[in-house]
C-alpha positions as a printed Julia matrix, in Angstrom:
78×3 Matrix{Float64}:
 134.37  103.55  71.85
 137.03  103.77  69.22
 136.57  102.42  65.69
 138.29   99.11  66.91
 136.07   98.4   69.64
 132.82   99.31  67.92
 134.07   96.89  65.33
 134.89   94.26  68.29
 131.61   94.37  69.62
 130.06   94.35  66.36
 131.81   90.96  66.14
 130.82   89.67  69.36
 127.35   90.32  68.65
 127.68   88.26  65.87
 129.36   85.62  67.44
 126.62   85.49  70.13
 124.12   85.22  67.2
 125.88   82.22  66.19
 125.93   80.55  69.35
 122.42   80.81  69.37
 121.46   79.34  66.28
 121.49   75.69  67.2
 119.13   76.33  70.06
 116.91   77.96  67.3
 117.19   75.15  64.69
 116.11   72.49  67.33
 113.19   74.83  68.34
 112.46   74.75  64.88
 112.87   70.88  64.39
 111.09   70.12  66.89
 107.77   72.32  65.59
 108.75   70.45  62.8
 107.86   67.12  64.13
 104.76   68.4   66.1
 103.64   69.6   62.78
 104.15   66.93  60.54
 102.58   64.51  63.39
  99.55   66.95  63.17
  99.93   66.38  59.43
 100.25   70.12  58.76
 102.38   70.98  56.35
 101.68   74.77  56.04
 104.54   76.49  57.59
 106.97   73.72  56.29
 106.29   74.3   53.02
 106.34   78.41  53.45
 110.11   77.91  55.32
 111.26   75.74  52.32
 109.7    78.24  49.86
 112.29   80.56  51.17
 115.25   77.99  50.74
 116.91   78.61  47.24
 116.38   75.58  44.98
 120.36   74.5   44.88
 120.1    73.57  48.76
 116.75   71.86  48.18
 118.06   69.65  45.26
 121.45   68.92  47.29
 119.02   67.7   50.09
 117.84   65.17  47.6
 119.68   61.71  47.35
 120.49   61.27  43.54
 118.0    57.78  42.95
 115.17   60.2   44.19
 115.51   63.07  42.06
 115.2    63.24  38.36
 115.28   66.29  36.45
 113.45   66.6   32.66
 114.92   69.1   30.37
 112.41   72.18  31.36
 114.15   72.35  34.56
 111.27   70.7   36.6
 111.17   67.84  38.68
 109.74   64.77  36.86
 109.76   61.98  39.42
 110.57   61.76  42.65
 110.55   58.67  44.59
 109.04   56.6   41.6
């Protein structure tokens, strides 16, 4: 296998992974729904713990997020 063929194979592997991502997201969303219905938020909290803060803040609407000067959340849904 030449260097070009190797790079092409790696690129194809990455594309295959990206093609499977929507299926994985759908499965995770289904599990989140089940967990919420069962009032079990443990796994969801663990998952969100790995999401960067800027992504979490971006998910919230402006009226639901009030940030105090210390950088903590001072009010959500007040």
